[in-house]
DRENGUBA-626529 format. One line per 5 residues: their letters; for each residue x, z, y of C-alpha. Coordinates in pm, whole numbers, m for minus. Layout:
BEGIN
a> X/Z/Y | ...
% end
This chain:
BEGIN
maqpl> m1032/m1587/m291 | m694/m1696/m154 | m813/m1798/196 | m838/m1440/337 | m496/m1364/191
altll> m352/m1680/347 | m492/m1571/684 | m341/m1223/642 | m6/m1383/557 | m30/m1602/868
vrtqt> m91/m1313/1108 | 172/m1091/941 | 435/m1362/974 | 324/m1427/1333 | 367/m1064/1444
mgllp> 694/m1034/1252 | 845/m1347/1407 | 865/m1523/1070 | 657/m1834/1132 | 815/m2170/1054
petpe> 988/m2331/1354 | 762/m2537/1579 | 440/m2393/1434 | 153/m2523/1648 | m87/m2282/1816
hvdld> m367/m2386/1578 | m259/m2401/1216 | m422/m2550/909 | m380/m2301/625 | m303/m2580/386
wdflr> m58/m2602/100 | 221/m2755/312 | 198/m2473/568 | 201/m2202/299 | 509/m2360/142
avagv> 679/m2373/483 | 605/m2002/537 | 739/m1925/190 | 1058/m2114/278 | 1108/m1911/598
lekng> 1054/m1586/407 | 1303/m1688/138 | 1558/m1784/404 | 1517/m1440/567 | 1544/m1255/235
vaaas> 1185/m1127/244 | 948/m1173/m50 | 1198/m1410/m211 | 1055/m1390/m566 | 689/m1436/m468
ssmlr> 778/m1702/m209 | 973/m1893/m473 | 679/m1863/m713 | 439/m2001/m451 | 671/m2289/m363
rlepa> 696/m2387/m733 | 319/m2407/m785 | 185/m2761/m786 | m138/m2819/m589 | m284/m3038/m865
smddt> m241/m2778/m1137 | m251/m2456/m937 | m472/m2171/m1039 | m646/m1977/m759 | m550/m1653/m931
qvaea> m180/m1748/m930 | m196/m1841/m561 | m373/m1514/m476 | m117/m1318/m678 | 174/m1485/m498
lrami> 13/m1435/m155 | m63/m1069/m228 | 298/m1013/m340 | 428/m1184/m25 | 204/m966/197
dalna> 312/m650/14 | 677/m745/61 | 621/m817/431 | 446/m481/474 | 751/m308/325
sphpa> 1018/m506/514 | 1091/m427/880 | 1224/m730/1066 | 1313/m607/1416 | 1486/m931/1514
gewlp> 1150/m1108/1490 | 912/m823/1572 | 1032/m725/1919 | 904/m1034/2102 | 546/m1042/1965
vreml> 507/m663/2001 | 632/m667/2361 | 419/m970/2451 | 98/m825/2306 | 135/m463/2414
gddlv> 353/m472/2724 | 664/m261/2766 | 489/51/2900 | 290/97/2579 | 584/m9/2358
vrllk> 807/254/2523 | 545/523/2454 | 477/421/2096 | 844/392/2003 | 951/700/2200
vspss> 1246/517/2361 | 1352/431/2713 | 1271/98/2880 | 1643/14/2884 | 1664/76/2507
vrrys> 1369/m157/2449 | 1550/m428/2647 | 1882/m375/2465 | 1731/m366/2115 | 1498/m659/2173
sgerd> 1774/m876/2318 | 2002/m800/2023 | 2256/m637/2254 | 2234/m335/2022 | 2106/m309/1666
tpdgi> 1766/m147/1633 | 1816/194/1466 | 1623/249/1142 | 1407/522/1297 | 1284/278/1559
awrlh> 1271/m22/1323 | 1016/136/1090 | 794/240/1383 | 823/m110/1538 | 734/m260/1200
iiari> 424/m43/1164 | 312/m156/1509 | 375/m523/1422 | 181/m478/1098 | m112/m321/1286
lgslv> m103/m605/1541 | m123/m848/1251 | m455/m691/1158 | m589/m683/1515 | m503/m1042/1613
gsyne> m815/m1254/1589 | m1049/m958/1631 | m940/m865/1983 | m776/m1032/2281 | m455/m873/2418
ygirr> m648/m637/2646 | m869/m530/2354 | m563/m478/2135 | m403/m246/2393 | m733/m57/2426
wferp> m757/m25/2046 | m437/179/2047 | m564/410/2322 | m923/488/2213 | m985/814/2024
rrale> m1126/754/1675 | m1351/972/1464 | m1161/854/1153 | m846/998/1313 | m1007/1334/1391
gespa> m1054/1243/1757 | m700/1120/1812 | m613/769/1924 | m401/539/1707 | m128/571/1975
dviia> m134/953/1942 | m91/927/1565 | 191/670/1587 | 377/879/1844 | 343/1198/1637
arsed> 442/1037/1303 | 774/1160/1165 | 810/893/898 | 652/571/782 | 496/764/492
dnhlr> 296/994/722 | m62/1026/587 | m218/1009/934 | m22/693/1005 | m161/541/684
kvill> m512/611/820 | m426/410/1134 | m302/120/921 | m617/129/707 | m835/142/1019
adell> m665/m174/1147 | m673/m341/804 | m1051/m297/792 | m1068/m572/1052 | m925/m811/792
ggaga> m1197/m720/545 | m948/m541/320 | m726/m847/271 | m441/m670/446 | m470/m342/257
t> m217/m262/m10
% end
């Protein structure tokens, strides 16, 4: 029950730049790794209560339901917490700047300034960047980088013939109903573990 949630947590933290330092390319989703992730989240002020709860559970006496509850709470908190300082690099690496510029509706020079920390990422761009990072977290493992970029560009019947990129570009807020459809479409690749 907790394994799919642990995988969702792993990919969310990866695309948000919140993995523990020196995380190897191939990770064992064991108790030590989950505690390390929880520590990074606490340090960054994200999912502090659920991370603390997970870190306090003892492997010998832990209940799968408690672990699943803590993981679900951590994922929900990550989904609601933009982290531009960590999200710029994975988003740029996976999508390339041309697509990032289009999706965020900003200039290439703004992407460089915001991602380098030269200027703070404005809230209106931070929520859009976060949605993209969240979607990437659902696509990683199902597609390679080329497939991920194509996923954003292909028209979808579930989106009334629009592509996910079209919907993201047209969205006026993070609460846009069409944008939620894009997120759900991506979350389906996780078997529902990423859905909130």
